[in-house]
N, CA, C and O atoms as a Maestro MAE file, in Angstrom:
{
 s_m_m2io_version
 :::
 2.0.0
}

f_m_ct {
 s_m_title
 :::
 protein
 m_atom[244] {
  # First column is atom index #
  i_m_mmod_type
  r_m_x_coord
  r_m_y_coord
  r_m_z_coord
  i_m_residue_number
  s_m_chain_name
  s_m_pdb_residue_name
  s_m_pdb_atom_name
  i_m_atomic_number
  :::
  1 25 3.549 8.608 -0.462 1 A "MET " " N  " 7
  2 3 2.772 8.686 -1.682 1 A "MET " " CA " 6
  3 2 1.327 9.103 -1.374 1 A "MET " " C  " 6
  4 15 0.720 9.870 -2.121 1 A "MET " " O  " 8
  5 25 0.795 8.592 -0.272 2 A "MET " " N  " 7
  6 3 -0.570 8.973 0.097 2 A "MET " " CA " 6
  7 2 -0.656 10.471 0.399 2 A "MET " " C  " 6
  8 15 -1.623 11.130 0.017 2 A "MET " " O  " 8
  9 25 0.349 10.998 1.079 3 A "ALA " " N  " 7
  10 3 0.362 12.428 1.406 3 A "ALA " " CA " 6
  11 2 0.442 13.267 0.133 3 A "ALA " " C  " 6
  12 15 -0.231 14.290 0.004 3 A "ALA " " O  " 8
  13 25 1.274 12.818 -0.803 4 A "ARG " " N  " 7
  14 3 1.396 13.547 -2.075 4 A "ARG " " CA " 6
  15 2 0.078 13.604 -2.819 4 A "ARG " " C  " 6
  16 15 -0.248 14.606 -3.455 4 A "ARG " " O  " 8
  17 25 -0.674 12.520 -2.733 5 A "ARG " " N  " 7
  18 3 -1.961 12.442 -3.446 5 A "ARG " " CA " 6
  19 2 -3.119 12.971 -2.600 5 A "ARG " " C  " 6
  20 15 -4.265 13.006 -3.049 5 A "ARG " " O  " 8
  21 25 -2.802 13.383 -1.362 6 A "LYS " " N  " 7
  22 3 -3.795 13.925 -0.430 6 A "LYS " " CA " 6
  23 2 -4.968 12.965 -0.246 6 A "LYS " " C  " 6
  24 15 -6.130 13.332 -0.422 6 A "LYS " " O  " 8
  25 25 -4.630 11.726 0.112 7 A "ILE " " N  " 7
  26 3 -5.637 10.702 0.345 7 A "ILE " " CA " 6
  27 2 -5.359 10.056 1.700 7 A "ILE " " C  " 6
  28 15 -4.214 9.732 2.017 7 A "ILE " " O  " 8
  29 25 -6.392 9.874 2.483 8 A "SER " " N  " 7
  30 3 -6.235 9.284 3.810 8 A "SER " " CA " 6
  31 2 -6.206 7.763 3.715 8 A "SER " " C  " 6
  32 15 -6.590 7.177 2.702 8 A "SER " " O  " 8
  33 25 -5.744 7.144 4.790 9 A "LEU " " N  " 7
  34 3 -5.696 5.684 4.844 9 A "LEU " " CA " 6
  35 2 -7.108 5.105 4.677 9 A "LEU " " C  " 6
  36 15 -7.307 4.145 3.933 9 A "LEU " " O  " 8
  37 25 -8.073 5.691 5.368 10 A "GLY " " N  " 7
  38 3 -9.451 5.213 5.279 10 A "GLY " " CA " 6
  39 2 -10.032 5.355 3.887 10 A "GLY " " C  " 6
  40 15 -10.735 4.467 3.403 10 A "GLY " " O  " 8
  41 25 -9.738 6.469 3.247 11 A "GLU " " N  " 7
  42 3 -10.232 6.724 1.888 11 A "GLU " " CA " 6
  43 2 -9.615 5.733 0.895 11 A "GLU " " C  " 6
  44 15 -10.311 5.185 0.041 11 A "GLU " " O  " 8
  45 25 -8.308 5.512 1.017 12 A "LEU " " N  " 7
  46 3 -7.642 4.562 0.130 12 A "LEU " " CA " 6
  47 2 -8.173 3.157 0.369 12 A "LEU " " C  " 6
  48 15 -8.435 2.418 -0.579 12 A "LEU " " O  " 8
  49 25 -8.331 2.793 1.626 13 A "ALA " " N  " 7
  50 3 -8.856 1.459 1.961 13 A "ALA " " CA " 6
  51 2 -10.216 1.238 1.317 13 A "ALA " " C  " 6
  52 15 -10.480 0.171 0.763 13 A "ALA " " O  " 8
  53 25 -11.071 2.241 1.391 14 A "GLU " " N  " 7
  54 3 -12.402 2.135 0.793 14 A "GLU " " CA " 6
  55 2 -12.328 1.978 -0.724 14 A "GLU " " C  " 6
  56 15 -13.056 1.175 -1.307 14 A "GLU " " O  " 8
  57 25 -11.453 2.742 -1.355 15 A "LYS " " N  " 7
  58 3 -11.340 2.711 -2.813 15 A "LYS " " CA " 6
  59 2 -10.779 1.391 -3.339 15 A "LYS " " C  " 6
  60 15 -11.113 0.972 -4.447 15 A "LYS " " O  " 8
  61 25 -9.922 0.731 -2.542 16 A "ILE " " N  " 7
  62 3 -9.341 -0.534 -3.013 16 A "ILE " " CA " 6
  63 2 -10.010 -1.742 -2.379 16 A "ILE " " C  " 6
  64 15 -9.589 -2.879 -2.591 16 A "ILE " " O  " 8
  65 25 -11.068 -1.486 -1.591 17 A "ASP " " N  " 7
  66 3 -11.874 -2.548 -0.983 17 A "ASP " " CA " 6
  67 2 -11.042 -3.454 -0.079 17 A "ASP " " C  " 6
  68 15 -11.005 -4.672 -0.258 17 A "ASP " " O  " 8
  69 25 -10.375 -2.833 0.897 18 A "ILE " " N  " 7
  70 3 -9.589 -3.537 1.897 18 A "ILE " " CA " 6
  71 2 -9.866 -2.851 3.237 18 A "ILE " " C  " 6
  72 15 -10.180 -1.660 3.260 18 A "ILE " " O  " 8
  73 25 -9.758 -3.567 4.334 19 A "THR " " N  " 7
  74 3 -10.032 -2.942 5.621 19 A "THR " " CA " 6
  75 2 -8.918 -1.958 5.968 19 A "THR " " C  " 6
  76 15 -7.764 -2.178 5.601 19 A "THR " " O  " 8
  77 25 -9.250 -0.884 6.666 20 A "PRO " " N  " 7
  78 3 -8.202 0.056 7.091 20 A "PRO " " CA " 6
  79 2 -7.128 -0.630 7.937 20 A "PRO " " C  " 6
  80 15 -5.956 -0.260 7.862 20 A "PRO " " O  " 8
  81 25 -7.515 -1.621 8.739 21 A "ALA " " N  " 7
  82 3 -6.530 -2.345 9.561 21 A "ALA " " CA " 6
  83 2 -5.520 -3.081 8.688 21 A "ALA " " C  " 6
  84 15 -4.319 -3.034 8.952 21 A "ALA " " O  " 8
  85 25 -6.001 -3.755 7.657 22 A "ASN " " N  " 7
  86 3 -5.094 -4.483 6.763 22 A "ASN " " CA " 6
  87 2 -4.221 -3.521 5.955 22 A "ASN " " C  " 6
  88 15 -3.048 -3.803 5.711 22 A "ASN " " O  " 8
  89 25 -4.780 -2.405 5.546 23 A "LEU " " N  " 7
  90 3 -3.985 -1.415 4.822 23 A "LEU " " CA " 6
  91 2 -2.916 -0.827 5.738 23 A "LEU " " C  " 6
  92 15 -1.799 -0.556 5.298 23 A "LEU " " O  " 8
  93 25 -3.253 -0.632 6.993 24 A "SER " " N  " 7
  94 3 -2.279 -0.131 7.967 24 A "SER " " CA " 6
  95 2 -1.110 -1.098 8.129 24 A "SER " " C  " 6
  96 15 0.040 -0.673 8.242 24 A "SER " " O  " 8
  97 25 -1.402 -2.389 8.141 25 A "ILE " " N  " 7
  98 3 -0.349 -3.414 8.230 25 A "ILE " " CA " 6
  99 2 0.576 -3.314 7.014 25 A "ILE " " C  " 6
  100 15 1.795 -3.418 7.148 25 A "ILE " " O  " 8
  101 25 0.000 -3.115 5.846 26 A "LEU " " N  " 7
  102 3 0.820 -2.948 4.642 26 A "LEU " " CA " 6
  103 2 1.664 -1.676 4.748 26 A "LEU " " C  " 6
  104 15 2.852 -1.678 4.428 26 A "LEU " " O  " 8
  105 25 1.042 -0.606 5.197 27 A "LYS " " N  " 7
  106 3 1.713 0.690 5.264 27 A "LYS " " CA " 6
  107 2 2.888 0.688 6.240 27 A "LYS " " C  " 6
  108 15 3.911 1.322 5.982 27 A "LYS " " O  " 8
  109 25 2.746 -0.013 7.347 28 A "THR " " N  " 7
  110 3 3.803 -0.033 8.360 28 A "THR " " CA " 6
  111 2 4.897 -1.046 8.057 28 A "THR " " C  " 6
  112 15 5.898 -1.106 8.772 28 A "THR " " O  " 8
  113 25 4.722 -1.841 7.009 29 A "GLY " " N  " 7
  114 3 5.741 -2.810 6.631 29 A "GLY " " CA " 6
  115 2 5.685 -4.106 7.419 29 A "GLY " " C  " 6
  116 15 6.627 -4.896 7.371 29 A "GLY " " O  " 8
  117 25 4.612 -4.336 8.137 30 A "LYS " " N  " 7
  118 3 4.493 -5.540 8.956 30 A "LYS " " CA " 6
  119 2 3.904 -6.727 8.189 30 A "LYS " " C  " 6
  120 15 3.882 -7.844 8.705 30 A "LYS " " O  " 8
  121 25 3.435 -6.495 6.980 31 A "ALA " " N  " 7
  122 3 2.851 -7.567 6.166 31 A "ALA " " CA " 6
  123 2 3.948 -8.457 5.609 31 A "ALA " " C  " 6
  124 15 5.026 -7.977 5.259 31 A "ALA " " O  " 8
  125 25 3.679 -9.735 5.529 32 A "LYS " " N  " 7
  126 3 4.624 -10.694 4.960 32 A "LYS " " CA " 6
  127 2 4.446 -10.834 3.455 32 A "LYS " " C  " 6
  128 15 5.351 -11.286 2.753 32 A "LYS " " O  " 8
  129 25 3.263 -10.442 2.962 33 A "ALA " " N  " 7
  130 3 2.970 -10.599 1.539 33 A "ALA " " CA " 6
  131 2 1.874 -9.613 1.140 33 A "ALA " " C  " 6
  132 15 1.170 -9.064 1.988 33 A "ALA " " O  " 8
  133 25 1.747 -9.404 -0.157 34 A "ILE " " N  " 7
  134 3 0.672 -8.581 -0.700 34 A "ILE " " CA " 6
  135 2 0.198 -9.228 -1.996 34 A "ILE " " C  " 6
  136 15 1.006 -9.690 -2.801 34 A "ILE " " O  " 8
  137 25 -1.086 -9.257 -2.186 35 A "ARG " " N  " 7
  138 3 -1.625 -9.802 -3.436 35 A "ARG " " CA " 6
  139 2 -1.328 -8.818 -4.575 35 A "ARG " " C  " 6
  140 15 -1.363 -7.602 -4.393 35 A "ARG " " O  " 8
  141 25 -1.038 -9.371 -5.734 36 A "PHE " " N  " 7
  142 3 -0.782 -8.508 -6.890 36 A "PHE " " CA " 6
  143 2 -2.001 -7.649 -7.203 36 A "PHE " " C  " 6
  144 15 -1.852 -6.502 -7.622 36 A "PHE " " O  " 8
  145 25 -3.193 -8.181 -7.006 37 A "SER " " N  " 7
  146 3 -4.407 -7.405 -7.286 37 A "SER " " CA " 6
  147 2 -4.519 -6.212 -6.331 37 A "SER " " C  " 6
  148 15 -4.984 -5.143 -6.726 37 A "SER " " O  " 8
  149 25 -4.094 -6.393 -5.078 38 A "THR " " N  " 7
  150 3 -4.109 -5.292 -4.117 38 A "THR " " CA " 6
  151 2 -3.060 -4.255 -4.489 38 A "THR " " C  " 6
  152 15 -3.333 -3.055 -4.461 38 A "THR " " O  " 8
  153 25 -1.873 -4.710 -4.834 39 A "LEU " " N  " 7
  154 3 -0.807 -3.808 -5.257 39 A "LEU " " CA " 6
  155 2 -1.226 -3.016 -6.493 39 A "LEU " " C  " 6
  156 15 -0.988 -1.811 -6.582 39 A "LEU " " O  " 8
  157 25 -1.846 -3.699 -7.433 40 A "GLU " " N  " 7
  158 3 -2.318 -3.041 -8.650 40 A "GLU " " CA " 6
  159 2 -3.359 -1.973 -8.322 40 A "GLU " " C  " 6
  160 15 -3.315 -0.873 -8.872 40 A "GLU " " O  " 8
  161 25 -4.291 -2.295 -7.432 41 A "ALA " " N  " 7
  162 3 -5.333 -1.338 -7.053 41 A "ALA " " CA " 6
  163 2 -4.731 -0.115 -6.369 41 A "ALA " " C  " 6
  164 15 -5.131 1.015 -6.651 41 A "ALA " " O  " 8
  165 25 -3.775 -0.334 -5.476 42 A "ILE " " N  " 7
  166 3 -3.116 0.786 -4.786 42 A "ILE " " CA " 6
  167 2 -2.415 1.677 -5.805 42 A "ILE " " C  " 6
  168 15 -2.558 2.899 -5.769 42 A "ILE " " O  " 8
  169 25 -1.660 1.068 -6.710 43 A "CYS " " N  " 7
  170 3 -0.933 1.836 -7.721 43 A "CYS " " CA " 6
  171 2 -1.882 2.601 -8.642 43 A "CYS " " C  " 6
  172 15 -1.590 3.724 -9.052 43 A "CYS " " O  " 8
  173 25 -3.001 1.994 -8.959 44 A "LYS " " N  " 7
  174 3 -3.977 2.654 -9.836 44 A "LYS " " CA " 6
  175 2 -4.548 3.896 -9.150 44 A "LYS " " C  " 6
  176 15 -4.624 4.962 -9.760 44 A "LYS " " O  " 8
  177 25 -4.949 3.760 -7.884 45 A "ILE " " N  " 7
  178 3 -5.541 4.879 -7.162 45 A "ILE " " CA " 6
  179 2 -4.508 5.981 -6.894 45 A "ILE " " C  " 6
  180 15 -4.822 7.166 -7.009 45 A "ILE " " O  " 8
  181 25 -3.288 5.597 -6.539 46 A "LEU " " N  " 7
  182 3 -2.251 6.583 -6.231 46 A "LEU " " CA " 6
  183 2 -1.497 7.057 -7.468 46 A "LEU " " C  " 6
  184 15 -0.641 7.937 -7.374 46 A "LEU " " O  " 8
  185 25 -1.810 6.480 -8.627 47 A "ASP " " N  " 7
  186 3 -1.158 6.839 -9.893 47 A "ASP " " CA " 6
  187 2 0.361 6.756 -9.740 47 A "ASP " " C  " 6
  188 15 1.082 7.735 -9.932 47 A "ASP " " O  " 8
  189 25 0.823 5.546 -9.384 48 A "CYS " " N  " 7
  190 3 2.252 5.335 -9.168 48 A "CYS " " CA " 6
  191 2 2.655 3.938 -9.638 48 A "CYS " " C  " 6
  192 15 1.815 3.158 -10.088 48 A "CYS " " O  " 8
  193 25 3.924 3.639 -9.532 49 A "GLN " " N  " 7
  194 3 4.467 2.328 -9.865 49 A "GLN " " CA " 6
  195 2 4.778 1.576 -8.569 49 A "GLN " " C  " 6
  196 15 4.994 2.209 -7.536 49 A "GLN " " O  " 8
  197 25 4.805 0.234 -8.601 50 A "PRO " " N  " 7
  198 3 5.116 -0.521 -7.383 50 A "PRO " " CA " 6
  199 2 6.408 -0.075 -6.701 50 A "PRO " " C  " 6
  200 15 6.471 -0.036 -5.472 50 A "PRO " " O  " 8
  201 25 7.420 0.258 -7.466 51 A "GLY " " N  " 7
  202 3 8.683 0.697 -6.892 51 A "GLY " " CA " 6
  203 2 8.580 2.009 -6.130 51 A "GLY " " C  " 6
  204 15 9.455 2.329 -5.325 51 A "GLY " " O  " 8
  205 25 7.526 2.768 -6.373 52 A "ASP " " N  " 7
  206 3 7.314 4.020 -5.650 52 A "ASP " " CA " 6
  207 2 6.846 3.776 -4.218 52 A "ASP " " C  " 6
  208 15 6.991 4.645 -3.357 52 A "ASP " " O  " 8
  209 25 6.278 2.583 -3.962 53 A "ILE " " N  " 7
  210 3 5.712 2.329 -2.635 53 A "ILE " " CA " 6
  211 2 6.309 1.113 -1.937 53 A "ILE " " C  " 6
  212 15 6.043 0.888 -0.756 53 A "ILE " " O  " 8
  213 25 7.111 0.327 -2.648 54 A "LEU " " N  " 7
  214 3 7.732 -0.851 -2.050 54 A "LEU " " CA " 6
  215 2 9.217 -0.616 -1.827 54 A "LEU " " C  " 6
  216 15 9.870 0.126 -2.561 54 A "LEU " " O  " 8
  217 25 9.734 -1.274 -0.785 55 A "GLU " " N  " 7
  218 3 11.156 -1.186 -0.489 55 A "GLU " " CA " 6
  219 2 11.642 -2.576 -0.085 55 A "GLU " " C  " 6
  220 15 10.987 -3.257 0.704 55 A "GLU " " O  " 8
  221 25 12.779 -2.996 -0.617 56 A "TYR " " N  " 7
  222 3 13.350 -4.287 -0.260 56 A "TYR " " CA " 6
  223 2 14.294 -4.124 0.919 56 A "TYR " " C  " 6
  224 15 15.162 -3.251 0.921 56 A "TYR " " O  " 8
  225 25 14.112 -4.985 1.931 57 A "LYS " " N  " 7
  226 3 15.026 -5.023 3.078 57 A "LYS " " CA " 6
  227 2 15.452 -6.452 3.296 57 A "LYS " " C  " 6
  228 15 14.615 -7.351 3.378 57 A "LYS " " O  " 8
  229 25 16.759 -6.670 3.392 58 A "ASP " " N  " 7
  230 3 17.301 -7.985 3.656 58 A "ASP " " CA " 6
  231 2 17.067 -8.352 5.124 58 A "ASP " " C  " 6
  232 15 17.442 -7.594 6.019 58 A "ASP " " O  " 8
  233 25 16.452 -9.502 5.373 59 A "ASP " " N  " 7
  234 3 16.171 -9.942 6.743 59 A "ASP " " CA " 6
  235 2 17.425 -10.255 7.532 59 A "ASP " " C  " 6
  236 15 17.397 -10.259 8.763 59 A "ASP " " O  " 8
  237 25 18.519 -10.517 6.847 60 A "GLU " " N  " 7
  238 3 19.747 -10.943 7.514 60 A "GLU " " CA " 6
  239 2 20.711 -9.812 7.821 60 A "GLU " " C  " 6
  240 15 21.853 -10.073 8.200 60 A "GLU " " O  " 8
  241 25 20.289 -8.562 7.669 61 A "GLY " " N  " 7
  242 3 21.205 -7.451 7.839 61 A "GLY " " CA " 6
  243 2 21.256 -6.936 9.169 61 A "GLY " " C  " 6
  244 15 21.997 -5.991 9.438 61 A "GLY " " O  " 8
  :::
 }
 m_bond[243] {
  # First column is bond index #
  i_m_from
  i_m_to
  i_m_order
  :::
  1 1 2 1
  2 2 3 1
  3 3 4 2
  4 3 5 1
  5 5 6 1
  6 6 7 1
  7 7 8 2
  8 7 9 1
  9 9 10 1
  10 10 11 1
  11 11 12 2
  12 11 13 1
  13 13 14 1
  14 14 15 1
  15 15 16 2
  16 15 17 1
  17 17 18 1
  18 18 19 1
  19 19 20 2
  20 19 21 1
  21 21 22 1
  22 22 23 1
  23 23 24 2
  24 23 25 1
  25 25 26 1
  26 26 27 1
  27 27 28 2
  28 27 29 1
  29 29 30 1
  30 30 31 1
  31 31 32 2
  32 31 33 1
  33 33 34 1
  34 34 35 1
  35 35 36 2
  36 35 37 1
  37 37 38 1
  38 38 39 1
  39 39 40 2
  40 39 41 1
  41 41 42 1
  42 42 43 1
  43 43 44 2
  44 43 45 1
  45 45 46 1
  46 46 47 1
  47 47 48 2
  48 47 49 1
  49 49 50 1
  50 50 51 1
  51 51 52 2
  52 51 53 1
  53 53 54 1
  54 54 55 1
  55 55 56 2
  56 55 57 1
  57 57 58 1
  58 58 59 1
  59 59 60 2
  60 59 61 1
  61 61 62 1
  62 62 63 1
  63 63 64 2
  64 63 65 1
  65 65 66 1
  66 66 67 1
  67 67 68 2
  68 67 69 1
  69 69 70 1
  70 70 71 1
  71 71 72 2
  72 71 73 1
  73 73 74 1
  74 74 75 1
  75 75 76 2
  76 75 77 1
  77 77 78 1
  78 78 79 1
  79 79 80 2
  80 79 81 1
  81 81 82 1
  82 82 83 1
  83 83 84 2
  84 83 85 1
  85 85 86 1
  86 86 87 1
  87 87 88 2
  88 87 89 1
  89 89 90 1
  90 90 91 1
  91 91 92 2
  92 91 93 1
  93 93 94 1
  94 94 95 1
  95 95 96 2
  96 95 97 1
  97 97 98 1
  98 98 99 1
  99 99 100 2
  100 99 101 1
  101 101 102 1
  102 102 103 1
  103 103 104 2
  104 103 105 1
  105 105 106 1
  106 106 107 1
  107 107 108 2
  108 107 109 1
  109 109 110 1
  110 110 111 1
  111 111 112 2
  112 111 113 1
  113 113 114 1
  114 114 115 1
  115 115 116 2
  116 115 117 1
  117 117 118 1
  118 118 119 1
  119 119 120 2
  120 119 121 1
  121 121 122 1
  122 122 123 1
  123 123 124 2
  124 123 125 1
  125 125 126 1
  126 126 127 1
  127 127 128 2
  128 127 129 1
  129 129 130 1
  130 130 131 1
  131 131 132 2
  132 131 133 1
  133 133 134 1
  134 134 135 1
  135 135 136 2
  136 135 137 1
  137 137 138 1
  138 138 139 1
  139 139 140 2
  140 139 141 1
  141 141 142 1
  142 142 143 1
  143 143 144 2
  144 143 145 1
  145 145 146 1
  146 146 147 1
  147 147 148 2
  148 147 149 1
  149 149 150 1
  150 150 151 1
  151 151 152 2
  152 151 153 1
  153 153 154 1
  154 154 155 1
  155 155 156 2
  156 155 157 1
  157 157 158 1
  158 158 159 1
  159 159 160 2
  160 159 161 1
  161 161 162 1
  162 162 163 1
  163 163 164 2
  164 163 165 1
  165 165 166 1
  166 166 167 1
  167 167 168 2
  168 167 169 1
  169 169 170 1
  170 170 171 1
  171 171 172 2
  172 171 173 1
  173 173 174 1
  174 174 175 1
  175 175 176 2
  176 175 177 1
  177 177 178 1
  178 178 179 1
  179 179 180 2
  180 179 181 1
  181 181 182 1
  182 182 183 1
  183 183 184 2
  184 183 185 1
  185 185 186 1
  186 186 187 1
  187 187 188 2
  188 187 189 1
  189 189 190 1
  190 190 191 1
  191 191 192 2
  192 191 193 1
  193 193 194 1
  194 194 195 1
  195 195 196 2
  196 195 197 1
  197 197 198 1
  198 198 199 1
  199 199 200 2
  200 199 201 1
  201 201 202 1
  202 202 203 1
  203 203 204 2
  204 203 205 1
  205 205 206 1
  206 206 207 1
  207 207 208 2
  208 207 209 1
  209 209 210 1
  210 210 211 1
  211 211 212 2
  212 211 213 1
  213 213 214 1
  214 214 215 1
  215 215 216 2
  216 215 217 1
  217 217 218 1
  218 218 219 1
  219 219 220 2
  220 219 221 1
  221 221 222 1
  222 222 223 1
  223 223 224 2
  224 223 225 1
  225 225 226 1
  226 226 227 1
  227 227 228 2
  228 227 229 1
  229 229 230 1
  230 230 231 1
  231 231 232 2
  232 231 233 1
  233 233 234 1
  234 234 235 1
  235 235 236 2
  236 235 237 1
  237 237 238 1
  238 238 239 1
  239 239 240 2
  240 239 241 1
  241 241 242 1
  242 242 243 1
  243 243 244 2
  :::
 }
}
């Protein structure tokens, strides 16, 4: 989604007021949770829906 919108990780991090390191953790799927306010900010900047950037994976598979 970031590539489609031509926005870098650093630029997005600045716009949503989060550190690039924390945004990288979200991007790589290593985060255990995300605040709804952060998700909302990401979706607003990228003009997308949560389902466009989130994926469910079963831990037991």
